[in-house]
C-alpha positions as CSV (number, residue, x, y, z in Angstrom):
1,M,1.3,52.3,23.4
2,K,-0.2,52.0,20.1
3,T,3.0,50.6,18.8
4,H,3.2,48.1,21.4
5,F,-0.5,47.4,20.3
6,V,0.3,46.7,16.7
7,A,3.2,44.6,17.2
8,V,1.2,42.6,19.5
9,L,-2.0,42.2,16.7
10,W,0.6,41.7,13.9
11,G,1.9,38.4,16.2
12,L,-1.3,37.4,17.0
13,T,-2.2,37.0,13.4
14,F,0.7,35.9,12.1
15,A,0.3,33.0,14.6
16,W,-3.3,32.6,13.4
17,G,-2.1,32.4,9.8
18,A,0.5,30.2,10.7
19,T,-1.8,27.7,12.9
20,N,-4.6,27.7,9.8
21,A,-1.6,27.3,7.2
22,Q,-0.5,24.0,9.2
23,A,-4.5,22.6,10.0
24,A,-4.5,22.8,6.1
25,E,-1.6,20.5,5.1
26,P,-3.5,17.4,3.7
27,L,-3.4,13.8,5.8
28,P,0.0,12.2,4.7
29,L,-0.4,8.7,3.0
30,F,1.2,5.8,2.7
31,D,1.0,4.3,-0.8
32,A,0.5,0.9,-0.1
33,H,0.5,-0.7,-3.7
34,L,2.9,1.6,-6.0
35,H,3.6,0.3,-9.5
36,Y,6.4,1.4,-11.2
37,N,6.8,-0.9,-14.0
38,V,8.3,-0.7,-17.5
39,E,5.9,1.2,-19.9
40,A,5.3,4.1,-17.4
41,Q,9.3,4.8,-17.1
42,E,9.2,6.6,-20.3
43,P,6.2,9.1,-20.0
44,Y,6.8,9.3,-16.4
45,P,10.4,9.9,-15.7
46,L,11.7,9.1,-12.0
47,D,11.9,12.9,-10.9
48,H,8.8,13.2,-12.4
49,V,7.2,10.4,-9.9
50,L,9.2,11.5,-6.8
51,K,7.5,15.3,-7.6
52,L,4.1,13.6,-7.9
53,F,4.5,11.8,-4.3
54,R,5.7,15.2,-2.8
55,D,3.1,17.3,-4.6
56,N,0.0,15.1,-3.0
57,R,2.1,14.5,0.5
58,V,2.6,10.9,-0.3
59,T,5.4,10.5,2.3
60,G,5.9,6.6,1.5
61,I,5.3,3.9,-1.0
62,L,5.4,0.0,-1.1
63,A,7.1,-0.3,-4.3
64,N,6.8,-3.4,-6.6
65,S,6.9,-3.5,-10.5
66,R,7.4,-5.7,-13.7
67,P,10.1,-6.1,-13.9
68,N,11.7,-5.0,-10.5
69,D,14.0,-2.8,-12.2
70,G,11.5,0.0,-11.6
71,T,11.7,-1.1,-7.9
72,R,15.1,-0.9,-7.7
73,A,15.6,2.4,-9.3
74,L,12.7,4.2,-7.0
75,Y,14.3,2.4,-3.9
76,E,18.3,3.3,-4.6
77,A,17.3,6.9,-5.9
78,K,17.0,7.3,-1.9
79,P,14.4,10.0,-2.1
80,K,15.2,11.9,1.2
81,D,11.4,13.0,1.7
82,V,9.9,9.7,0.2
83,W,10.4,6.7,2.2
84,V,10.7,3.6,-0.1
85,V,9.8,-0.1,0.9
86,P,10.7,-2.4,-1.8
87,F,8.9,-5.8,-2.6
88,I,10.3,-8.5,-5.2
89,R,7.4,-8.8,-7.6
90,P,7.5,-12.1,-9.1
91,Y,7.0,-11.6,-12.9
92,I,9.4,-10.8,-15.6
93,V,6.8,-10.0,-18.3
94,Q,3.1,-9.3,-18.0
95,P,2.0,-13.5,-19.0
96,D,3.7,-14.4,-15.9
97,R,0.9,-13.3,-13.7
98,H,-0.8,-16.5,-15.0
99,T,1.8,-18.8,-14.6
100,W,4.1,-17.9,-11.8
101,F,2.7,-20.0,-9.4
102,N,3.7,-23.2,-11.2
103,D,7.4,-21.6,-12.8
104,P,10.3,-22.8,-10.9
105,K,12.3,-20.0,-12.7
106,I,10.3,-17.4,-10.8
107,F,11.4,-19.0,-7.3
108,A,14.6,-18.6,-8.5
109,L,14.1,-14.9,-9.8
110,I,12.7,-14.4,-6.0
111,E,15.7,-15.7,-4.6
112,S,18.3,-13.5,-6.5
113,E,16.5,-10.5,-6.0
114,H,16.8,-11.2,-2.0
115,K,20.4,-11.5,-2.1
116,R,20.5,-7.5,-2.8
117,G,19.2,-7.3,1.1
118,Y,17.0,-4.6,1.1
119,Y,13.7,-6.0,0.1
120,Q,10.6,-6.5,2.4
121,G,8.5,-8.5,0.8
122,I,7.2,-10.6,-2.3
123,G,4.2,-9.4,-4.5
124,E,1.9,-7.9,-5.6
125,F,1.3,-11.4,-7.5
126,H,-2.0,-12.8,-8.7
127,L,-3.2,-16.2,-7.0
128,F,-6.7,-17.6,-7.1
129,G,-8.0,-20.7,-5.6
130,K,-6.5,-23.8,-5.8
131,D,-3.6,-22.4,-8.0
132,A,-2.1,-21.6,-4.4
133,K,-1.5,-25.2,-4.0
134,T,1.4,-26.0,-6.4
135,E,4.8,-26.7,-4.5
136,W,6.3,-23.5,-5.7
137,V,3.4,-21.3,-3.9
138,K,4.6,-23.3,-0.8
139,K,8.4,-22.9,-1.3
140,T,7.5,-19.3,-1.8
141,V,5.2,-18.9,1.3
142,D,8.2,-20.8,3.3
143,F,10.7,-18.3,2.0
144,A,9.2,-15.3,3.0
145,V,8.6,-16.6,6.9
146,A,12.2,-17.7,7.1
147,H,13.3,-14.6,5.8
148,N,10.8,-12.5,7.5
149,L,9.3,-11.0,4.5
150,Y,5.4,-9.8,3.7
151,L,3.5,-11.4,0.8
152,H,1.3,-9.1,-1.0
153,A,-1.6,-11.4,-2.7
154,H,-4.0,-10.2,-5.0
155,S,-5.8,-13.6,-4.3
156,D,-10.0,-14.8,-3.4
157,D,-10.7,-15.8,0.0
158,E,-9.9,-19.4,-0.9
159,A,-6.3,-18.6,-2.3
160,V,-5.5,-16.7,1.0
161,D,-7.0,-19.5,3.2
162,I,-4.1,-21.8,1.3
163,L,-1.6,-19.6,2.0
164,F,-2.0,-19.7,5.5
165,A,-2.1,-23.2,6.0
166,H,1.2,-23.6,4.0
167,N,2.5,-22.0,6.9
168,P,0.2,-20.1,9.7
169,K,3.2,-17.6,10.2
170,V,3.0,-15.8,7.1
171,K,1.9,-12.1,6.9
172,I,0.0,-11.2,4.2
173,V,-0.9,-7.8,2.8
174,W,-4.2,-8.5,0.8
175,A,-4.5,-6.6,-2.2
176,H,-7.8,-4.9,-2.8
177,T,-8.9,-6.9,0.6
178,G,-10.1,-9.4,-2.1
179,F,-11.5,-6.9,-4.6
180,T,-15.1,-8.0,-3.9
181,T,-14.7,-9.8,-0.7
182,A,-17.9,-8.5,1.5
183,P,-17.2,-6.3,4.6
184,E,-18.5,-9.0,7.1
185,T,-16.2,-11.9,5.4
186,I,-13.7,-9.6,5.7
187,E,-14.1,-9.1,9.4
188,K,-14.3,-13.2,9.8
189,Y,-10.9,-13.2,7.8
190,L,-9.6,-10.5,10.0
191,Q,-10.2,-12.5,13.6
192,K,-9.1,-15.7,11.7
193,Y,-5.6,-14.6,10.9
194,P,-4.1,-12.1,12.7
195,N,-1.0,-11.8,10.3
196,L,-3.7,-10.3,7.3
197,W,-3.9,-6.7,6.8
198,G,-6.4,-5.0,3.9
199,E,-4.9,-2.9,1.2
200,L,-8.1,-0.5,0.0
201,S,-7.2,0.2,-3.8
202,Y,-10.2,-0.2,-5.9
203,R,-12.7,-0.7,-3.2
204,Y,-14.8,1.8,-4.5
205,D,-17.8,0.3,-2.3
206,V,-16.4,1.8,0.8
207,T,-18.7,4.8,-0.2
208,E,-22.1,5.4,-1.3
209,A,-22.9,8.9,-2.8
210,G,-19.7,9.7,-1.5
211,K,-20.1,9.0,1.8
212,L,-18.5,6.0,3.8
213,K,-21.0,3.2,3.8
214,P,-21.8,2.0,7.8
215,A,-20.5,-1.2,7.3
216,W,-17.1,-0.1,6.5
217,R,-16.9,3.1,9.0
218,R,-17.8,0.0,11.7
219,L,-15.0,-2.3,10.2
220,F,-12.7,0.3,10.3
221,E,-13.6,1.7,13.6
222,Q,-13.3,-1.8,14.9
223,Y,-10.0,-2.7,13.4
224,P,-8.1,0.3,12.7
225,D,-5.1,-1.2,12.7
226,R,-5.6,-3.6,10.1
227,F,-6.1,-1.7,6.8
228,I,-3.6,0.1,4.6
229,V,-4.1,2.6,1.6
230,G,-2.9,2.2,-2.1
231,S,-3.0,3.7,-5.6
232,D,-2.1,0.9,-7.9
233,T,-0.8,1.8,-11.0
234,W,-0.6,-1.1,-12.6
235,V,-1.4,0.9,-15.8
236,N,-0.4,4.6,-17.2
237,E,-4.0,5.8,-16.7
238,R,-3.4,5.2,-13.1
239,W,-0.3,7.5,-13.2
240,G,-2.3,10.3,-14.6
241,Q,-5.4,10.0,-12.2
242,Y,-2.9,9.5,-9.4
243,A,-3.9,13.0,-7.3
244,S,-7.6,12.2,-7.4
245,I,-7.4,8.5,-6.4
246,M,-5.3,9.9,-3.4
247,N,-7.3,12.4,-2.3
248,G,-10.3,10.4,-2.9
249,Y,-8.8,8.6,0.2
250,R,-8.6,11.7,2.2
251,D,-12.0,12.6,1.7
252,W,-14.1,9.5,3.7
253,L,-10.7,9.2,6.1
254,A,-11.8,12.7,7.1
255,E,-15.4,11.2,8.4
256,L,-13.6,8.9,10.6
257,P,-11.7,9.9,14.0
258,K,-8.5,11.2,13.6
259,D,-6.4,8.3,15.6
260,V,-8.5,5.8,13.2
261,A,-8.0,8.0,9.9
262,E,-3.9,8.5,10.7
263,K,-3.6,4.8,11.1
264,I,-5.1,3.9,8.1
265,A,-3.6,6.6,6.0
266,F,0.1,6.0,7.1
267,R,0.9,4.8,10.5
268,N,-0.2,1.3,10.0
269,A,2.4,1.1,7.7
270,E,5.4,3.0,9.5
271,R,4.3,-0.1,12.1
272,L,4.7,-2.9,9.8
273,F,7.5,-1.9,7.6
274,R,9.7,0.5,9.6
275,K,13.0,-1.2,10.4
């Protein structure tokens, strides 16, 4: 009888430990703004980068890199436990960010890269104000719509309006959700454009004193299907901060209802990008 009691107690203890270990698992995250640029590839080799994702329970990434070699390396590695969603970045060298929107060779680059057959979007690109009105931006928008691609736009409000004016069917991931755009304005844009999703890297204004601001909490709870998170590893310093960046999301996501937190953390990305 005593032996039976000890066995039962041991079983309950083991089950309790396993349950709590599972409960301690960090929330999975999809990193929807990941650059593996040329300057990162020597200090952060591919194996190191993939381990960084695993160590931080980042189960998927939206990869776009300058040049596109970094994205191809991540995708073609076909890691079993990291889902790579590749986007075409319309830059060959860093200065292209200031001129790509008026450069026919960049559109030719987009067409050429797309022939590889696995890209799901174009960007991240930088585009502000009336620079979005060029014929090459219009061609890029129409190309995205024709091939069911997303745009990843680091843009101000005016450029977002122009992109949708080019073709209302375009699908846009709004990098940094406008960077400084106020929650009240973001809400108006989400209402106006059903095919707009906000990506939240560099939105340090989401919290104050480590807690979600009421305006952002309301926005996330009212539009839980419209936000995704990202690291934006545009410089090597961000790779060094990767764990703290991603855990920073978990800190404020924990304040939201579980279903809302999971949507923003990874489920929205799965819904958008799973083929």
